[in-house]
C-alpha positions as CSV (number, residue, x, y, z in Angstrom):
1,M,0.2,0.0,0.4
2,S,1.1,3.3,-1.2
3,I,0.8,6.2,1.1
4,Y,1.3,10.0,1.4
5,V,1.5,12.1,5.1
6,D,1.7,15.2,5.9
7,G,4.0,16.1,8.8
8,F,5.0,18.8,10.9
9,V,7.4,19.9,13.6
10,L,6.3,23.0,15.7
11,P,7.3,24.9,19.2
12,L,4.5,25.5,21.6
13,A,5.0,27.4,24.5
14,K,4.9,24.5,27.5
15,D,2.0,26.5,28.9
16,K,-0.1,25.8,26.0
17,V,-0.1,22.1,25.7
18,E,-3.4,21.4,26.9
19,E,-5.2,24.1,24.8
20,Y,-3.1,22.5,21.8
21,R,-4.2,18.9,22.8
22,R,-7.7,20.1,23.1
23,I,-7.9,21.9,19.6
24,S,-5.8,18.8,18.2
25,Q,-8.5,16.3,19.3
26,K,-11.4,18.0,17.3
27,A,-8.9,18.2,14.3
28,G,-7.8,14.7,15.0
29,E,-11.4,13.3,14.4
30,I,-12.1,15.6,11.6
31,W,-9.7,14.6,9.6
32,R,-10.1,11.1,10.1
33,E,-13.7,11.5,9.6
34,H,-13.2,12.7,6.3
35,G,-11.1,10.0,5.5
36,A,-7.8,10.3,6.9
37,L,-6.2,6.6,7.7
38,A,-4.4,8.1,11.3
39,Y,-3.8,11.3,13.0
40,H,-1.0,11.9,15.3
41,E,0.8,14.8,17.2
42,C,2.9,14.4,19.7
43,V,4.6,16.6,22.6
44,G,8.5,16.3,23.0
45,E,9.9,14.2,26.0
46,D,13.1,13.3,24.9
47,L,14.4,16.3,22.9
48,E,18.1,16.3,23.6
49,V,20.3,13.5,21.7
50,E,24.2,14.1,22.0
51,G,25.6,14.2,18.8
52,M,22.9,14.8,16.7
53,L,20.8,18.0,15.7
54,S,17.7,18.1,18.2
55,F,14.3,18.5,17.8
56,R,14.5,21.5,19.9
57,Q,17.3,23.1,17.8
58,L,14.9,22.4,14.6
59,A,12.1,23.8,15.8
60,G,13.7,27.1,16.8
61,A,12.2,25.8,20.7
62,K,12.9,29.0,23.2
63,P,13.6,27.6,26.5
64,D,9.9,28.0,28.0
65,E,9.0,25.9,24.4
66,T,8.4,22.3,23.8
67,V,8.3,20.8,20.2
68,V,5.2,19.3,18.6
69,F,5.5,16.2,16.2
70,A,2.9,15.4,14.1
71,W,1.7,13.4,10.9
72,I,-1.7,12.6,8.7
73,V,-1.7,9.6,7.2
74,Y,-3.8,9.3,3.4
75,P,-4.3,6.9,1.3
76,S,-2.4,8.8,-1.5
77,R,-1.7,12.6,-2.6
78,A,-4.4,13.0,-4.4
79,E,-6.7,11.3,-1.3
80,R,-4.6,14.1,0.5
81,D,-6.0,17.2,-1.4
82,R,-9.6,15.8,-1.2
83,I,-9.6,15.3,2.3
84,N,-7.7,18.9,3.1
85,A,-9.9,20.5,0.8
86,Q,-12.8,19.1,2.7
87,V,-11.3,19.5,6.2
88,M,-10.7,23.5,5.3
89,A,-14.0,23.8,4.8
90,D,-15.7,22.0,7.8
91,P,-17.5,24.3,9.6
92,R,-16.4,22.9,12.9
93,L,-13.0,24.3,11.9
94,S,-14.4,27.8,11.6
95,G,-12.4,30.3,13.5
96,M,-9.8,28.4,13.7
97,G,-6.8,29.9,11.8
98,P,-3.0,31.6,12.5
99,E,-4.5,33.9,14.3
100,T,-5.7,31.9,16.8
101,C,-3.7,29.0,17.3
102,P,-1.9,28.5,20.2
103,F,1.2,28.6,18.4
104,D,3.3,30.8,15.6
105,S,2.6,29.5,12.6
106,A,5.0,30.9,11.3
107,R,7.3,28.7,12.7
108,M,5.6,25.5,11.9
109,A,7.0,23.3,9.3
110,Y,5.1,21.5,7.2
111,G,5.7,19.1,4.0
112,G,3.8,16.3,2.3
113,F,5.5,12.9,2.3
114,Q,5.6,10.1,-0.2
115,S,5.9,6.6,1.6
116,L,9.0,5.1,1.0
117,V,8.9,1.8,3.6
118,A,5.7,0.8,5.2
119,L,6.2,-1.8,7.3
């Protein structure tokens, strides 16, 4: 099965984690309802590995921030495009934009990835 994944990494203020979790829970349910195969949002716990670029550095996280690493799985890129269009038009997400996010969306890294290995 060839899958397509949207992935993102973002810095998040530690005191905004619970607010972000509530928003992500709602968004994930909507993405799944519209056809995403899986929706994962993870908050950093063990981010400093000696000898490697840390996720904190990668995300430009400040001392009072942690890192969110997340991905959404789709059957294909075409399905990703269709599902994302439906999600963006879903009225349950109205009012959820860059100006209301609990993080600075300009500091979020995002991209679409074709599956290379899926076991």
